[in-house]
Residue frames relative to the residue before (quaternion, step in Angstrom):
aa qw qx qy qz dx dy dz
M 1.0000 0.0000 0.0000 0.0000 0.00 0.00 0.00
K 0.4379 -0.6898 0.5134 0.2622 3.56 -0.99 0.89
T 0.5532 -0.5525 0.4722 0.4071 3.54 -1.24 0.34
L 0.6208 -0.5716 0.3907 0.3677 3.53 -1.18 0.60
N 0.6430 0.5173 -0.3302 0.4582 3.61 0.97 -0.75
H 0.6411 0.5108 -0.3193 0.4755 3.59 1.04 -0.78
L 0.6322 0.5244 -0.3155 0.4751 3.57 1.01 -0.87
R 0.6550 0.5080 -0.3181 0.4601 3.61 0.91 -0.85
Q 0.6429 0.5176 -0.3270 0.4602 3.60 0.95 -0.79
E 0.6489 0.5049 -0.3148 0.4743 3.59 0.98 -0.87
L 0.6650 0.5108 -0.3075 0.4497 3.60 0.91 -0.91
L 0.6494 0.5181 -0.3184 0.4565 3.56 0.97 -0.85
A 0.6539 0.5016 -0.3159 0.4702 3.61 0.94 -0.86
K 0.6485 0.5154 -0.3070 0.4685 3.57 0.99 -0.85
R 0.6608 0.5074 -0.3066 0.4604 3.59 0.96 -0.89
L 0.5944 0.5616 -0.3579 0.4508 3.58 1.04 -0.76
D 0.6683 0.4910 -0.2896 0.4780 3.60 0.96 -0.88
L 0.6703 0.5069 -0.2980 0.4528 3.58 0.87 -0.97
H 0.6414 0.5604 -0.3141 0.4194 3.56 1.03 -0.82
Q 0.5944 0.5712 -0.3529 0.4425 3.58 1.23 -0.42
D 0.6210 0.5610 -0.3298 0.4369 3.61 1.21 -0.47
S 0.3016 -0.7956 0.4989 0.1649 3.57 -0.19 1.29
S 0.6238 0.5354 -0.3652 0.4367 3.64 0.99 -0.61
L 0.6236 0.5200 -0.3323 0.4798 3.60 1.10 -0.69
R 0.6507 0.5074 -0.3072 0.4741 3.59 0.95 -0.90
D 0.6412 0.5237 -0.3178 0.4622 3.61 1.01 -0.82
E 0.6615 0.5026 -0.2994 0.4692 3.57 0.99 -0.87
L 0.6482 0.4945 -0.3180 0.4839 3.60 1.01 -0.79
E 0.6125 0.5461 -0.3402 0.4592 3.59 1.02 -0.77
S 0.6607 0.5117 -0.3038 0.4575 3.57 0.92 -0.90
K 0.6700 0.4959 -0.2995 0.4642 3.61 0.93 -0.89
I 0.6713 0.4841 -0.3039 0.4718 3.59 0.93 -0.83
T 0.6123 0.5397 -0.3424 0.4655 3.59 1.01 -0.78
Q 0.6624 0.4988 -0.3022 0.4701 3.57 0.89 -0.94
F 0.6434 0.5236 -0.3183 0.4589 3.57 0.95 -0.87
L 0.6744 0.4902 -0.3011 0.4629 3.58 0.85 -0.93
N 0.6578 0.5128 -0.3145 0.4532 3.59 0.97 -0.81
E 0.7222 0.4315 -0.2447 0.4821 3.60 1.14 -0.52
T 0.5643 0.6230 -0.3972 0.3683 3.61 1.18 -0.31
D 0.3065 -0.7247 0.5835 0.2010 3.54 -1.21 0.59
A 0.3500 0.7497 -0.4899 0.2745 3.60 1.27 0.25
N 0.3717 -0.7241 0.5448 0.2017 3.56 -1.14 0.75
C 0.7900 0.1106 -0.0422 0.6016 3.55 1.14 -0.69
V 0.1158 -0.8079 0.5776 0.0163 3.56 -0.60 1.18
G 0.2397 -0.7500 0.6046 0.1206 3.54 -0.80 1.10
I 0.0558 -0.7865 0.6150 0.0065 3.55 -0.77 1.07
Y 0.4285 -0.6885 0.5211 0.2662 3.58 -1.23 -0.30
W 0.4337 -0.6291 0.5659 0.3097 3.54 -1.29 0.41
P 0.3648 -0.7933 0.4309 0.2277 3.64 -0.36 1.13
I 0.0196 -0.7581 0.6518 -0.0097 3.51 -1.18 0.84
K 0.8607 0.1920 -0.0837 0.4641 3.56 -1.31 0.20
S 0.7313 -0.4557 0.2266 0.4540 3.61 0.72 1.10
E 0.3253 0.7140 -0.5414 0.3022 3.62 1.10 0.56
F 0.5437 -0.6088 0.4544 0.3568 3.58 -1.05 0.68
D 0.3276 -0.7600 0.5334 0.1749 3.57 -0.88 0.97
L 0.0300 -0.8349 0.5495 -0.0039 3.56 -0.24 1.22
R 0.3395 0.7691 -0.4814 0.2479 3.61 1.26 0.17
P 0.6771 0.4692 -0.3379 0.4551 3.68 0.73 -0.83
L 0.6436 0.5187 -0.3278 0.4575 3.62 1.00 -0.79
A 0.6707 0.4981 -0.2977 0.4620 3.57 0.95 -0.90
L 0.6405 0.5071 -0.3294 0.4734 3.62 0.98 -0.79
D 0.6406 0.5180 -0.3239 0.4652 3.59 0.99 -0.81
W 0.6406 0.5198 -0.3175 0.4676 3.59 0.97 -0.89
C 0.6655 0.5056 -0.2947 0.4634 3.55 0.95 -0.89
S 0.6569 0.5171 -0.3213 0.4449 3.62 0.95 -0.81
K 0.6769 0.4657 -0.2832 0.4948 3.58 1.17 -0.59
N 0.7479 0.2673 -0.1471 0.5896 3.55 1.30 -0.32
P 0.1702 -0.8740 0.4433 0.1033 3.57 0.50 1.21
K 0.6525 0.5079 -0.3221 0.4611 3.61 1.18 -0.41
K 0.5878 0.5649 -0.3588 0.4546 3.58 1.31 -0.18
K 0.2193 -0.7783 0.5805 0.0956 3.54 -1.24 0.62
L 0.2699 -0.7197 0.6154 0.1744 3.49 -1.35 0.47
A 0.1057 -0.7828 0.6106 0.0570 3.54 -1.19 0.55
L 0.1886 -0.7449 0.6290 0.1177 3.53 -1.23 0.64
P 0.5281 -0.6471 0.4455 0.3223 3.59 -1.10 0.66
I 0.1844 -0.7251 0.6554 0.1030 3.47 -1.33 0.63
V 0.2626 -0.8031 0.5232 0.1107 3.54 -0.63 1.17
K 0.0215 -0.6886 0.7244 0.0239 3.49 -1.19 0.90
L 0.5341 -0.6918 0.3627 0.3234 3.57 -0.49 1.19
N 0.8730 0.0324 -0.0858 0.4790 3.52 -0.98 1.09
E 0.6010 0.5091 -0.3820 0.4834 3.60 1.14 0.60
P 0.6252 -0.4843 0.4069 0.4571 3.58 -1.21 0.13
L 0.5543 -0.5976 0.4603 0.3519 3.54 -1.19 0.58
I 0.1592 -0.6982 0.6710 0.1922 3.49 -1.31 0.36
F 0.3159 -0.7652 0.5336 0.1731 3.57 -1.15 0.40
G 0.1940 -0.7580 0.6147 0.0992 3.49 -1.12 0.83
E 0.5366 -0.6116 0.4619 0.3532 3.56 -1.02 0.75
W 0.0947 -0.8199 0.5647 0.0000 3.57 -0.96 0.91
N 0.1490 0.7225 -0.6720 0.0656 3.52 -1.15 0.77
Q 0.7563 -0.4018 0.2527 0.4502 3.61 -1.24 -0.03
D 0.7176 0.4552 -0.2542 0.4617 3.57 1.17 -0.54
T 0.4440 0.7151 -0.4379 0.3159 3.58 1.30 -0.07
T 0.4043 -0.6768 0.5558 0.2636 3.57 -0.99 0.82
L 0.1434 -0.7946 0.5879 0.0496 3.55 -0.81 1.04
V 0.1039 -0.7615 0.6369 0.0606 3.53 -1.22 0.66
K 0.5164 -0.6075 0.4895 0.3531 3.58 -1.20 0.40
G 0.3174 -0.7539 0.5509 0.1653 3.55 -0.83 1.06
P 0.7497 -0.4032 0.2691 0.4505 3.61 -1.28 -0.07
Q 0.6773 0.4425 -0.2878 0.5125 3.61 1.22 -0.38
N 0.4738 -0.6930 0.4026 0.3648 3.59 1.38 0.19
I 0.4837 0.6132 -0.4376 0.4456 3.56 1.16 0.77
N 0.5211 -0.6423 0.4610 0.3214 3.56 -0.98 0.84
E 0.0726 0.7686 -0.6321 0.0671 3.52 -1.06 0.89
P 0.6082 -0.5804 0.3899 0.3759 3.59 -1.14 0.57
L 0.3599 -0.6690 0.6068 0.2338 3.49 -1.21 0.71
L 0.3208 -0.7546 0.5387 0.1938 3.55 -0.61 1.13
D 0.2399 0.7414 -0.5815 0.2337 3.54 -0.52 1.25
S 0.7722 -0.3378 0.2284 0.4872 3.60 -1.15 -0.37
F 0.6866 0.4671 -0.2855 0.4785 3.63 1.23 -0.31
S 0.7795 0.1660 -0.1000 0.5957 3.59 1.20 -0.41
S 0.1083 -0.8134 0.5711 0.0247 3.54 -0.55 1.17
K 0.6076 -0.5056 0.4477 0.4180 3.56 -1.31 0.28
I 0.0093 -0.8028 0.5934 -0.0576 3.54 -0.98 0.89
E 0.2625 -0.7600 0.5687 0.1733 3.63 -1.06 0.59
P 0.3238 -0.7678 0.5203 0.1868 3.58 -0.43 1.19
D 0.3092 -0.7163 0.5800 0.2342 3.53 -1.22 0.46
L 0.7329 0.2162 -0.1868 0.6174 3.56 1.35 0.11
L 0.0895 -0.7758 0.6226 0.0494 3.58 -0.92 0.92
I 0.1423 -0.7406 0.6521 0.0775 3.55 -0.89 1.02
I 0.0907 -0.8464 0.5219 -0.0552 3.53 -0.41 1.34
P 0.3961 -0.7113 0.5188 0.2609 3.63 -0.85 0.86
C 0.1906 -0.7831 0.5838 0.0984 3.54 -1.11 0.69
L 0.3807 -0.6703 0.5883 0.2443 3.51 -1.00 0.89
G 0.7450 -0.1088 0.0972 0.6509 3.52 1.08 -0.87
W 0.1342 -0.7870 0.5962 0.0848 3.56 -1.26 0.15
S 0.1328 -0.7878 0.5983 0.0615 3.52 -1.26 0.38
A 0.2430 -0.7293 0.6208 0.1540 3.55 -1.12 0.72
Q 0.1752 0.7781 -0.5740 0.1852 3.56 -0.45 1.29
N 0.8467 0.0681 -0.0824 0.5212 3.55 -1.04 0.83
D 0.6484 -0.5568 0.2958 0.4266 3.56 0.97 0.95
Q 0.6333 0.4758 -0.3396 0.5072 3.56 1.14 0.69
F 0.3748 -0.6943 0.5654 0.2405 3.55 -1.28 0.46
W 0.1074 -0.7976 0.5934 0.0113 3.51 -0.96 1.01
R 0.3055 -0.7628 0.5519 0.1422 3.55 -0.95 0.94
I 0.1736 -0.7121 0.6671 0.1333 3.52 -1.16 0.75
G 0.0810 -0.8026 0.5910 0.0042 3.56 -0.70 1.12
Y 0.7605 -0.3858 0.2831 0.4390 3.54 -1.23 -0.49
G 0.6204 -0.5918 0.3297 0.3953 3.59 1.25 -0.12
G 0.5325 0.6458 -0.4125 0.3595 3.61 1.19 0.01
G 0.3885 -0.7665 0.4391 0.2622 3.58 1.20 -0.39
Y 0.3650 0.7785 -0.4634 0.2144 3.59 1.23 0.12
Y 0.6971 0.4416 -0.2919 0.4836 3.60 0.83 -0.86
D 0.6105 0.5379 -0.3606 0.4559 3.62 1.01 -0.67
R 0.6633 0.4899 -0.3075 0.4748 3.59 0.88 -0.90
T 0.6613 0.5232 -0.3063 0.4418 3.57 0.96 -0.87
I 0.6580 0.4915 -0.3065 0.4812 3.59 0.88 -0.93
A 0.6375 0.5209 -0.3201 0.4688 3.62 0.94 -0.88
E 0.6608 0.5120 -0.3052 0.4562 3.59 0.94 -0.90
F 0.6276 0.5177 -0.3320 0.4774 3.59 0.98 -0.83
K 0.6515 0.5058 -0.3208 0.4657 3.62 0.93 -0.84
R 0.6486 0.5184 -0.3228 0.4542 3.61 0.88 -0.93
N 0.7367 0.4106 -0.2214 0.4896 3.58 0.99 -0.84
K 0.4035 -0.7456 0.4333 0.3058 3.54 1.40 0.11
H 0.3540 0.6934 -0.5289 0.3379 3.58 1.06 0.86
P 0.3130 -0.7722 0.5155 0.1999 3.61 -0.44 1.14
V 0.1173 0.7689 -0.6178 0.1157 3.56 -0.72 1.10
K 0.2815 -0.7213 0.6102 0.1677 3.51 -1.03 0.90
T 0.1831 -0.8006 0.5661 0.0708 3.57 -0.90 0.97
V 0.0414 -0.8070 0.5871 -0.0473 3.54 -0.77 1.12
G 0.2484 -0.7741 0.5689 0.1239 3.54 -0.76 1.09
V 0.1887 -0.7662 0.6053 0.1046 3.55 -1.16 0.66
G 0.2923 0.7613 -0.5373 0.2152 3.58 -0.79 0.97
Y 0.5490 -0.5874 0.4808 0.3499 3.48 -1.31 -0.41
K 0.5909 -0.5842 0.4242 0.3600 3.58 -1.10 0.74
A 0.6564 0.5481 -0.3081 0.4169 3.55 1.00 -0.84
L 0.6648 0.4838 -0.3031 0.4818 3.60 1.27 -0.24
E 0.3916 0.7006 -0.5020 0.3223 3.57 1.23 0.34
V 0.2159 -0.7505 0.6168 0.0988 3.52 -0.98 0.98
K 0.3682 -0.7692 0.4846 0.1948 3.54 -0.52 1.21
E 0.6195 -0.5362 0.4215 0.3887 3.53 -1.21 0.64
G 0.7074 0.3950 -0.3281 0.4857 3.57 -0.90 0.94
A 0.6869 0.4317 -0.2748 0.5161 3.56 1.14 -0.64
W 0.7698 0.0047 0.0143 0.6381 3.57 1.30 -0.44
R 0.1152 -0.7760 0.6155 0.0754 3.56 -1.11 0.69
P 0.5246 -0.6100 0.4740 0.3577 3.59 -1.03 0.69
Q 0.3600 -0.7099 0.5597 0.2306 3.55 -1.08 0.73
S 0.7154 -0.4820 0.2885 0.4155 3.60 -1.23 0.39
H 0.7023 0.4597 -0.2850 0.4629 3.63 1.05 -0.59
D 0.5204 0.6593 -0.4122 0.3531 3.61 1.23 -0.35
Q 0.2456 -0.7610 0.5901 0.1108 3.54 -1.07 0.87
A 0.4305 -0.7009 0.5072 0.2572 3.56 -0.84 1.00
L 0.3809 -0.6900 0.5723 0.2265 3.57 -1.27 0.58
D 0.5272 -0.6386 0.4631 0.3158 3.56 -1.19 0.52
L 0.8125 0.0095 0.0738 0.5782 3.58 1.02 -0.78
M 0.1817 -0.7405 0.6311 0.1427 3.56 -1.26 0.46
I 0.1505 -0.7279 0.6595 0.1121 3.54 -1.09 0.81
V 0.1322 0.8002 -0.5643 0.1539 3.56 -0.43 1.23
V 0.1274 -0.7540 0.6378 0.0922 3.53 -1.32 0.46
């Protein structure tokens, strides 16, 4: 079995290559659009894309514009803590967080909000024991956040976004005790 850091480096290099394929991106865009159009979620937490992550912001903004009562949220990082989410739209003031990623500035225009659906980027993913598992960058932010939502009995559906080619087969990687399973994967 490879070290987790080596596996992450391989997955990132592979994702960089996959991200160059516009037909794959178009197919993923179509699947995410269909998913958003079918969801009954009132608040969808998305992510600010980095390192060749699929950019679903335009799709999410379009979904929100067609459903004016629906809201979007972006994560706000406090080092080594669960993520909190700030309401996000095109007019939201953004600041660079501790990871140098844009996040909402909580003020009178953007308040803290708890999504009922989280769409989460995956560096890699695995289907094991009838569950979907996400491989991220190793900070544990989404795992802590999902665990926190469960502890607080806040119902949230978790959906990973990635590519089929980034699936890590059972045996090449195992979920660790702190890892949180996802409800669904959207992959192409």
